[in-house]
N, CA and C atoms as a LAMMPS dump frame, in Angstrom:
ITEM: TIMESTEP
0
ITEM: NUMBER OF ATOMS
357
ITEM: BOX BOUNDS ff ff ff
-5.0000000000000000e+02 5.0000000000000000e+02
-5.0000000000000000e+02 5.0000000000000000e+02
-5.0000000000000000e+02 5.0000000000000000e+02
ITEM: ATOMS id mol type element x y z
1 1 1 N -57.953 222.818 79.957
2 1 2 C -56.55 223.122 79.494
3 1 3 C -56.27 224.318 80.537
4 2 1 N -55.062 224.301 81.154
5 2 2 C -54.709 225.217 82.172
6 2 3 C -54.06 226.272 81.408
7 3 1 N -54.006 227.594 81.958
8 3 2 C -53.28 228.743 81.433
9 3 3 C -51.876 228.765 81.62
10 4 1 N -51.12 229.354 80.831
11 4 2 C -49.633 229.522 80.953
12 4 3 C -49.247 230.821 81.471
13 5 1 N -48.143 230.948 81.805
14 5 2 C -47.451 232.282 82.25
15 5 3 C -47.661 233.301 81.183
16 6 1 N -47.507 232.812 79.917
17 6 2 C -47.747 233.782 78.712
18 6 3 C -49.055 234.217 78.735
19 7 1 N -50.045 233.475 79.042
20 7 2 C -51.394 233.84 79.017
21 7 3 C -51.775 234.955 80.008
22 8 1 N -51.093 234.635 81.269
23 8 2 C -51.254 235.578 82.318
24 8 3 C -50.663 236.916 81.941
25 9 1 N -49.446 236.852 81.454
26 9 2 C -48.747 238.082 80.973
27 9 3 C -49.536 239 79.96
28 10 1 N -50.269 238.249 79.057
29 10 2 C -51.197 238.802 77.918
30 10 3 C -52.19 239.6 78.575
31 11 1 N -53.033 238.862 79.62
32 11 2 C -54.008 239.602 80.235
33 11 3 C -53.52 240.847 81.058
34 12 1 N -52.616 240.718 81.804
35 12 2 C -52.002 241.939 82.51
36 12 3 C -51.591 242.922 81.569
37 13 1 N -50.964 242.656 80.576
38 13 2 C -50.587 243.759 79.685
39 13 3 C -51.83 244.496 79.002
40 14 1 N -52.96 243.623 78.764
41 14 2 C -54.083 244.296 78.177
42 14 3 C -54.662 245.298 79.25
43 15 1 N -54.73 244.848 80.501
44 15 2 C -55.102 245.764 81.619
45 15 3 C -54.394 246.933 81.67
46 16 1 N -53.144 246.75 81.666
47 16 2 C -52.184 247.952 81.769
48 16 3 C -52.27 249.002 80.558
49 17 1 N -52.547 248.335 79.36
50 17 2 C -52.831 249.262 78.125
51 17 3 C -54.138 249.841 78.418
52 18 1 N -55.139 249.213 78.982
53 18 2 C -56.369 250.017 79.357
54 18 3 C -56.157 251.213 80.286
55 19 1 N -55.336 251.128 81.325
56 19 2 C -55.028 252.091 82.126
57 19 3 C -54.308 253.288 81.303
58 20 1 N -53.393 252.83 80.501
59 20 2 C -52.675 253.87 79.824
60 20 3 C -53.622 254.651 78.71
61 21 1 N -54.519 253.994 78.232
62 21 2 C -55.513 254.617 77.299
63 21 3 C -56.356 255.586 78.016
64 22 1 N -56.776 255.258 79.286
65 22 2 C -57.422 256.179 80.038
66 22 3 C -56.622 257.538 80.237
67 23 1 N -55.259 257.367 80.443
68 23 2 C -54.479 258.554 80.632
69 23 3 C -54.44 259.355 79.303
70 24 1 N -54.476 258.851 78.067
71 24 2 C -54.463 259.665 76.921
72 24 3 C -55.772 260.04 76.367
73 25 1 N -56.876 259.691 76.931
74 25 2 C -58.082 260.07 76.553
75 25 3 C -58.594 261.318 77.162
76 26 1 N -58.965 262.3 76.603
77 26 2 C -59.339 263.558 77.441
78 26 3 C -60.714 263.282 78.076
79 27 1 N -60.673 263.462 79.367
80 27 2 C -61.936 263.542 80.186
81 27 3 C -61.492 264.308 81.557
82 28 1 N -62.532 264.514 82.213
83 28 2 C -62.202 265.228 83.565
84 28 3 C -61.543 264.253 84.523
85 29 1 N -60.829 264.565 85.591
86 29 2 C -60.05 263.757 86.404
87 29 3 C -60.978 262.9 87.279
88 30 1 N -62.155 263.374 87.541
89 30 2 C -63.157 262.529 88.289
90 30 3 C -63.346 261.302 87.556
91 31 1 N -63.844 261.467 86.249
92 31 2 C -64.197 260.254 85.443
93 31 3 C -62.987 259.369 85.184
94 32 1 N -61.805 259.937 85.034
95 32 2 C -60.622 259.149 84.796
96 32 3 C -60.267 258.291 86.144
97 33 1 N -60.562 258.94 87.357
98 33 2 C -60.287 258.12 88.602
99 33 3 C -61.25 256.846 88.679
100 34 1 N -62.518 257.298 88.126
101 34 2 C -63.533 256.192 88.196
102 34 3 C -63.092 254.994 87.314
103 35 1 N -62.694 255.467 86.085
104 35 2 C -62.345 254.294 85.152
105 35 3 C -61.128 253.573 85.617
106 36 1 N -60.078 254.269 86.221
107 36 2 C -59.062 253.561 86.87
108 36 3 C -59.439 252.375 87.879
109 37 1 N -60.434 252.919 88.758
110 37 2 C -60.902 251.997 89.781
111 37 3 C -61.601 250.772 89.019
112 38 1 N -62.218 250.992 88.059
113 38 2 C -63.021 249.894 87.351
114 38 3 C -62.052 248.922 86.924
115 39 1 N -61.014 249.328 86.122
116 39 2 C -59.919 248.517 85.673
117 39 3 C -59.246 247.707 86.91
118 40 1 N -59.007 248.438 87.993
119 40 2 C -58.343 247.738 89.082
120 40 3 C -59.216 246.64 89.697
121 41 1 N -60.462 247.095 89.683
122 41 2 C -61.3 245.88 90.249
123 41 3 C -61.454 244.771 89.425
124 42 1 N -61.501 245.033 88.141
125 42 2 C -61.51 243.895 87.006
126 42 3 C -60.23 243.115 87.176
127 43 1 N -59.148 243.768 87.338
128 43 2 C -57.755 243.062 87.551
129 43 3 C -57.864 242.082 88.821
130 44 1 N -58.395 242.594 89.913
131 44 2 C -58.409 241.792 91.096
132 44 3 C -59.512 240.749 90.901
133 45 1 N -60.711 240.871 90.341
134 45 2 C -61.545 239.707 90.031
135 45 3 C -60.685 238.641 89.096
136 46 1 N -60.096 239.141 88.226
137 46 2 C -59.309 238.189 87.197
138 46 3 C -58.424 237.415 88.032
139 47 1 N -57.597 238.218 88.947
140 47 2 C -56.568 237.451 89.656
141 47 3 C -57.04 236.407 90.665
142 48 1 N -58.311 236.736 91.211
143 48 2 C -58.899 235.747 92.005
144 48 3 C -59.201 234.5 91.206
145 49 1 N -59.765 234.792 90.147
146 49 2 C -60.26 233.514 89.116
147 49 3 C -59.021 232.827 88.735
148 50 1 N -57.989 233.47 88.279
149 50 2 C -56.696 232.966 87.844
150 50 3 C -56.033 232.004 88.953
151 51 1 N -56.167 232.657 90.098
152 51 2 C -55.434 231.955 91.311
153 51 3 C -56.173 230.686 91.625
154 52 1 N -57.569 230.631 91.508
155 52 2 C -58.396 229.423 91.675
156 52 3 C -57.986 228.394 90.613
157 53 1 N -57.522 228.832 89.347
158 53 2 C -57.229 227.792 88.352
159 53 3 C -55.805 227.405 88.601
160 54 1 N -54.898 228.065 89.156
161 54 2 C -53.486 227.574 89.326
162 54 3 C -53.149 228.115 90.692
163 55 1 N -52.695 226.875 91.466
164 55 2 C -52.203 227.219 92.886
165 55 3 C -50.867 227.996 92.946
166 56 1 N -50.24 227.907 91.839
167 56 2 C -48.868 228.625 91.813
168 56 3 C -48.984 230.065 91.317
169 57 1 N -50.186 230.466 90.916
170 57 2 C -50.39 231.757 90.336
171 57 3 C -50.091 232.869 91.375
172 58 1 N -49.145 233.762 90.947
173 58 2 C -48.742 234.937 91.965
174 58 3 C -49.685 236.122 91.798
175 59 1 N -50.711 236.163 92.694
176 59 2 C -51.832 237.093 92.54
177 59 3 C -51.226 238.608 92.616
178 60 1 N -50.421 238.78 93.504
179 60 2 C -49.855 240.303 93.828
180 60 3 C -48.863 240.669 92.564
181 61 1 N -48.225 239.768 91.993
182 61 2 C -47.318 240.19 90.888
183 61 3 C -48.235 240.409 89.71
184 62 1 N -49.283 239.66 89.432
185 62 2 C -50.224 239.983 88.423
186 62 3 C -50.874 241.325 88.618
187 63 1 N -51.309 241.645 89.72
188 63 2 C -52.101 242.985 89.976
189 63 3 C -50.84 243.967 89.673
190 64 1 N -49.641 243.713 90.134
191 64 2 C -48.677 244.921 89.999
192 64 3 C -48.421 245.146 88.465
193 65 1 N -48.37 243.957 87.697
194 65 2 C -48.184 244.173 86.294
195 65 3 C -49.466 244.74 85.519
196 66 1 N -50.635 244.912 86.151
197 66 2 C -51.613 245.552 85.575
198 66 3 C -51.803 247.114 85.757
199 67 1 N -50.842 247.59 86.677
200 67 2 C -50.892 249.003 87.109
201 67 3 C -50.4 249.875 85.767
202 68 1 N -50.855 251.162 85.74
203 68 2 C -50.355 251.885 84.559
204 68 3 C -48.913 252.224 84.599
205 69 1 N -48.379 252.403 83.514
206 69 2 C -46.772 252.701 83.29
207 69 3 C -46.664 253.975 83.773
208 70 1 N -45.658 254.287 84.535
209 70 2 C -45.285 255.596 85.096
210 70 3 C -44.975 256.561 83.796
211 71 1 N -45.319 257.658 83.785
212 71 2 C -44.871 258.655 82.604
213 71 3 C -43.393 258.834 82.883
214 72 1 N -42.704 258.935 81.878
215 72 2 C -41.193 259.256 81.989
216 72 3 C -41.067 260.728 82.526
217 73 1 N -40.165 260.817 83.285
218 73 2 C -39.773 262.246 83.754
219 73 3 C -38.789 262.9 82.771
220 74 1 N -39.237 264.011 82.368
221 74 2 C -38.415 264.829 81.52
222 74 3 C -37.969 266.144 82.142
223 75 1 N -36.809 266.729 81.609
224 75 2 C -36.231 267.89 82.067
225 75 3 C -36.09 268.887 81.032
226 76 1 N -36.111 270.186 81.433
227 76 2 C -35.901 271.412 80.514
228 76 3 C -34.583 271.904 81.016
229 77 1 N -33.955 272.494 79.968
230 77 2 C -32.687 273.348 80.172
231 77 3 C -33.081 274.804 80.16
232 78 1 N -32.55 275.389 81.218
233 78 2 C -32.689 276.672 81.519
234 78 3 C -31.469 277.563 81.587
235 79 1 N -31.431 278.623 80.751
236 79 2 C -30.175 279.432 80.679
237 79 3 C -30.294 280.475 81.749
238 80 1 N -29.438 280.653 82.633
239 80 2 C -29.468 281.733 83.764
240 80 3 C -28.448 282.827 83.43
241 81 1 N -28.817 284.006 83.401
242 81 2 C -27.867 285.189 83.271
243 81 3 C -27.937 285.878 84.699
244 82 1 N -26.693 286.335 85.09
245 82 2 C -26.606 286.954 86.308
246 82 3 C -27.51 288.203 86.246
247 83 1 N -28.422 288.373 87.168
248 83 2 C -29.344 289.442 87.397
249 83 3 C -30.584 289.446 86.666
250 84 1 N -30.758 288.248 85.749
251 84 2 C -31.974 288.141 85.07
252 84 3 C -32.665 286.869 85.33
253 85 1 N -34.06 286.769 84.986
254 85 2 C -34.692 285.46 85.092
255 85 3 C -34.16 284.431 84.067
256 86 1 N -34.221 283.236 84.355
257 86 2 C -33.684 282.052 83.602
258 86 3 C -34.758 281.922 82.447
259 87 1 N -34.231 281.499 81.282
260 87 2 C -34.948 281.265 80.024
261 87 3 C -34.805 279.76 79.595
262 88 1 N -36.033 279.229 79.259
263 88 2 C -35.858 277.801 78.811
264 88 3 C -35.472 277.851 77.561
265 89 1 N -34.433 276.958 77.385
266 89 2 C -33.657 276.798 75.781
267 89 3 C -33.85 275.47 75.321
268 90 1 N -34.372 274.471 76.069
269 90 2 C -34.652 273.078 75.527
270 90 3 C -35.386 272.33 76.504
271 91 1 N -36.161 271.381 75.892
272 91 2 C -37.091 270.485 76.754
273 91 3 C -36.861 269.245 76.212
274 92 1 N -37.609 268.16 77.079
275 92 2 C -37.569 266.705 76.711
276 92 3 C -36.361 265.983 76.945
277 93 1 N -35.458 266.415 77.835
278 93 2 C -34.364 265.717 78.122
279 93 3 C -34.46 264.64 79.289
280 94 1 N -33.789 263.637 79.145
281 94 2 C -33.742 262.603 80.192
282 94 3 C -32.855 263.285 81.291
283 95 1 N -32.842 262.683 82.528
284 95 2 C -31.92 263.329 83.667
285 95 3 C -30.602 263.216 83.249
286 96 1 N -30.177 262.018 82.592
287 96 2 C -28.782 261.848 82.265
288 96 3 C -28.374 262.921 81.129
289 97 1 N -29.277 263.315 80.182
290 97 2 C -28.911 264.108 79.168
291 97 3 C -28.825 265.5 79.621
292 98 1 N -29.627 265.82 80.551
293 98 2 C -29.743 267.199 81.191
294 98 3 C -28.367 267.392 81.983
295 99 1 N -28.035 266.403 82.731
296 99 2 C -26.721 266.473 83.524
297 99 3 C -25.625 266.637 82.605
298 100 1 N -25.591 265.849 81.585
299 100 2 C -24.414 265.824 80.572
300 100 3 C -24.327 267.248 80.047
301 101 1 N -25.336 267.884 79.429
302 101 2 C -25.508 268.994 78.996
303 101 3 C -24.96 270.148 79.912
304 102 1 N -25.372 270.259 81.128
305 102 2 C -25.071 271.2 82.088
306 102 3 C -23.665 270.985 82.412
307 103 1 N -23.04 269.85 82.433
308 103 2 C -21.586 269.718 82.792
309 103 3 C -20.628 270.04 81.631
310 104 1 N -21.271 270.199 80.363
311 104 2 C -20.481 270.529 79.362
312 104 3 C -19.687 271.926 79.38
313 105 1 N -18.421 271.954 79.027
314 105 2 C -17.834 273.321 79.234
315 105 3 C -18.528 274.545 78.461
316 106 1 N -19.141 274.121 77.332
317 106 2 C -19.728 275.334 76.673
318 106 3 C -21.036 275.756 77.122
319 107 1 N -21.505 275.206 78.329
320 107 2 C -22.829 275.597 78.838
321 107 3 C -22.68 276.454 80.032
322 108 1 N -21.612 277.137 80.149
323 108 2 C -21.492 278.149 81.204
324 108 3 C -20.252 279.071 80.958
325 109 1 N -20.427 280.303 81.41
326 109 2 C -19.469 281.26 81.033
327 109 3 C -19.453 282.4 82.112
328 110 1 N -18.753 283.562 81.908
329 110 2 C -18.787 284.526 82.779
330 110 3 C -20.092 285.182 82.889
331 111 1 N -20.841 285.032 83.934
332 111 2 C -22.13 285.675 84.246
333 111 3 C -23.345 284.896 83.719
334 112 1 N -23.15 283.635 83.214
335 112 2 C -24.119 282.718 82.769
336 112 3 C -23.91 281.358 82.923
337 113 1 N -24.878 280.615 82.96
338 113 2 C -24.699 279.118 83.077
339 113 3 C -26.127 278.41 82.697
340 114 1 N -26.103 277.193 82.152
341 114 2 C -27.307 276.413 81.917
342 114 3 C -27.496 275.602 83.233
343 115 1 N -28.72 275.28 83.541
344 115 2 C -29.372 274.535 84.566
345 115 3 C -30.444 273.596 84.197
346 116 1 N -31.014 272.72 84.831
347 116 2 C -32.024 271.894 84.41
348 116 3 C -33.12 271.849 85.643
349 117 1 N -34.327 271.581 85.163
350 117 2 C -35.354 271.346 86.08
351 117 3 C -36.444 270.462 85.624
352 118 1 N -37.017 269.728 86.352
353 118 2 C -37.98 268.819 85.932
354 118 3 C -39.243 269.547 85.132
355 119 1 N -39.67 269.079 84.038
356 119 2 C -40.806 269.606 83.406
357 119 3 C -42.013 269.4 84.125
C-alpha cells in the first residue's frame, strides 16, 4: 500500500514539532545545534525513502516542511520624553499593533511620543 499526501504531511509535521521541542528544551547551544542536525539528517533519509516509494514525491517540499517554525517577531512600545531616555511601557505587540498604537493621536504630545522596537 502506497502512502498518501496526508501521510507525508503527518511525518513532516512530526519532524517540525521535534525541531520546535528542541528550541523549548533548556540545553546549551552546541547541543541544540547537534540535535537540529540529527533531525535534518533524519528528514533527508526519510525523504530519500519516500521518493523511492513514490515517483511524484516532492523531496524538497517535504524537507522544507520539516524545518522549525520561525519564532514570531514581537515589538515593545517605548515612551520617549524630550531629553530623557525612553522607557518601555508595553511588550508583545505584533508589528501591525505597534504601528497602530504609535499612530494613535493619544500616543504623542508636546515633548513626548511613543515609538516601537523589535524585542
